[in-house]
C-alpha positions in Angstrom: 38.1 14.2 28.0 40.6 13.5 25.6 40.5 14.8 22.2 40.3 11.1 20.5 37.0 10.4 23.1 35.6 14.1 22.3 35.5 13.4 18.5 34.1 9.8 19.0 31.4 11.6 21.3 30.1 14.5 19.0 30.7 11.7 15.6 28.1 9.6 17.8 25.8 12.4 18.3 25.8 13.4 14.7 25.6 9.7 13.5 22.3 8.8 16.0 18.9 9.3 14.3 17.1 12.7 15.2 15.5 12.4 18.6 17.3 8.8 19.2 19.4 11.1 22.0 15.8 12.0 23.2 14.2 8.5 23.8 12.8 7.6 26.9 11.7 4.3 28.3 9.3 4.5 31.2 8.0 1.2 31.9 9.1 -2.7 30.5 6.8 -4.8 29.5 7.0 -6.9 32.3 6.5 -3.8 34.7 3.3 -2.8 32.6 2.2 -6.5 32.8 2.8 -6.3 37.1 1.2 -3.0 37.3 -1.8 -3.9 35.3 -2.3 -7.3 36.6 -0.9 -7.3 40.6 0.0 -11.0 42.3 -1.4 -13.5 42.5 -2.8 -12.8 39.0 -1.6 -15.3 36.3 -0.7 -14.1 32.8 -1.1 -15.8 29.7 0.5 -14.6 26.8 -1.7 -15.3 23.5 -1.2 -14.2 20.0 -4.1 -13.1 16.9 -3.2 -14.3 13.9 -4.7 -12.1 11.4 -5.3 -13.0 7.2 -5.5 -9.9 5.3 -9.6 -10.2 5.3 -9.7 -9.8 9.3 -7.1 -7.0 9.5 -9.4 -5.4 6.8 -12.5 -6.1 8.6 -10.6 -4.5 11.9 -9.3 -1.7 10.3 -12.8 -1.0 8.9 -14.5 -1.4 12.6 -11.8 0.7 14.0 -11.7 3.7 11.5 -8.1 3.3 11.4 -5.0 0.9 9.9 -4.4 -2.1 11.0 -1.2 -3.3 9.7 -0.1 -5.9 12.3 -1.1 -9.7 11.4 0.8 -10.8 14.4 -1.0 -9.3 17.5 0.3 -10.7 21.1 -1.9 -9.9 23.8 -2.0 -10.7 27.3 -4.8 -12.2 29.5 -4.6 -11.5 33.3 -6.9 -14.2 35.3 -7.8 -14.8 38.8 -9.9 -17.4 40.4 -10.7 -18.5 37.1 -12.2 -15.2 35.5 -10.5 -13.1 33.3 -9.4 -9.5 35.1 -8.3 -7.9 31.8 -6.5 -8.2 28.6 -3.5 -6.2 27.8 -2.3 -5.4 24.5 0.7 -3.4 23.3 0.7 -1.1 20.6 3.8 0.6 18.6 3.0 3.2 16.3 4.6 6.3 14.9 3.7 9.9 16.2 5.2 12.1 13.8 8.5 10.5 12.6 9.5 8.4 16.0 7.9 5.5 17.6 5.5 5.4 20.8 4.9 1.9 22.9 1.5 2.3 24.7 -0.4 -0.5 27.3 -3.4 -0.3 26.5 -5.5 -2.5 29.3 -9.1 -3.6 28.0 -11.7 -4.5 30.9 -13.8 -7.4 31.2 -16.9 -5.4 30.0 -14.5 -4.3 26.5 -13.9 -0.9 27.7 -10.5 0.3 28.2 -9.4 0.4 32.0 -6.1 2.7 31.6 -3.4 3.6 29.0 0.3 3.7 30.0 3.1 4.8 27.8 5.7 2.8 27.9 8.5 4.5 25.7 8.6 8.3 23.5 10.8 8.6 21.4 9.6 11.9 19.9 10.5 15.1 22.4 9.3 15.4 25.9 6.9 18.3 24.8 4.6 16.4 22.4 4.6 13.6 25.6 0.7 13.0 26.3 0.1 13.6 30.6 -1.2 11.1 32.7 -4.6 13.1 33.1 -5.3 13.5 29.5 -4.6 9.4 29.1 -6.7 9.0 32.2 -10.1 10.1 30.2 -10.3 6.8 28.3 -10.8 4.8 31.3 -14.4 3.7 31.0 -14.7 4.1 27.3 -15.7 1.6 24.6 -15.3 1.7 21.0 -18.1 3.7 20.1 -17.3 6.3 22.5 -14.1 6.9 20.6 -15.4 8.2 17.2 -14.6 11.7 15.7 -15.7 14.4 18.0 -16.6 11.6 20.5 -15.2 13.9 23.5 -11.4 13.1 23.8 -10.0 16.2 24.4 -6.9 17.2 21.7 -3.4 17.7 23.2 -2.4 21.7 22.8 0.7 21.3 20.9 0.6 17.8 20.6 -1.8 17.1 18.1 0.0 14.1 16.4 0.2 12.6 19.8 -3.2 12.5 20.8 -4.3 11.4 17.4 -2.1 8.4 17.8 -3.0 7.8 20.9 -6.6 7.9 19.9 -6.2 5.6 16.6 -4.4 2.9 18.8 -7.2 2.6 21.3 -9.7 2.4 18.4 -7.6 -0.5 16.9 -7.0 -2.1 19.7 -10.8 -2.1 21.3 -11.8 -3.4 17.7 -9.3 -6.2 17.5 -10.6 -7.4 20.8 -14.1 -7.1 20.4 -13.9 -8.7 17.1 -11.2 -11.6 18.0 -11.1 -11.5 21.6 -13.8 -10.5 23.5 -16.0 -13.9 25.2 -19.6 -13.7 23.2 -22.0 -12.0 25.4 -24.6 -14.1 27.2 -27.5 -14.7 25.0 -25.4 -13.1 22.1 -24.7 -14.2 18.8 -21.1 -14.5 19.8 -18.0 -13.5 18.2 -15.5 -14.6 15.3 -13.4 -17.5 16.5 -9.9 -16.6 17.6 -7.6 -17.1 14.3 -5.2 -20.1 15.3 -1.9 -20.7 13.5 
């Protein structure tokens, strides 16, 4: 390597934000959607537009902050019925971001959580086994001390994923989920 190139590489490494060199992308949004809703399912992108009162209401229901006022989500359908709802949540773990897919089933429970990108060190990355404990859980199952095991050595990672799951389930229940048969219904989806 030439002296000039070595200096350029060294300067680039020094100027990158901490952890940027270790950032990992595991799935693109498109790959995650294809895995969540395999062909021949159709996928439609929709968007929630939350005002301040709706965001506050969702935060109270979730027990964690809801900062985004624009929440895109995807609905997978086949044969005229909903297969599920895919939400992508990007949040800070410690000081760096993580993006996850939370797939919510027609019954308003989590089908699965996948990590799309994780910028913190790999040591703090939640395992597939740990993420699997969210499957089949609804909003009532994710409160404090409700059976979600902590990640030894990665407490902030486990807390970030759990808070994201609670946030998404609250948004889904309040503004997206179809009303239960014979129920009072849900709050209508906000329109632009």
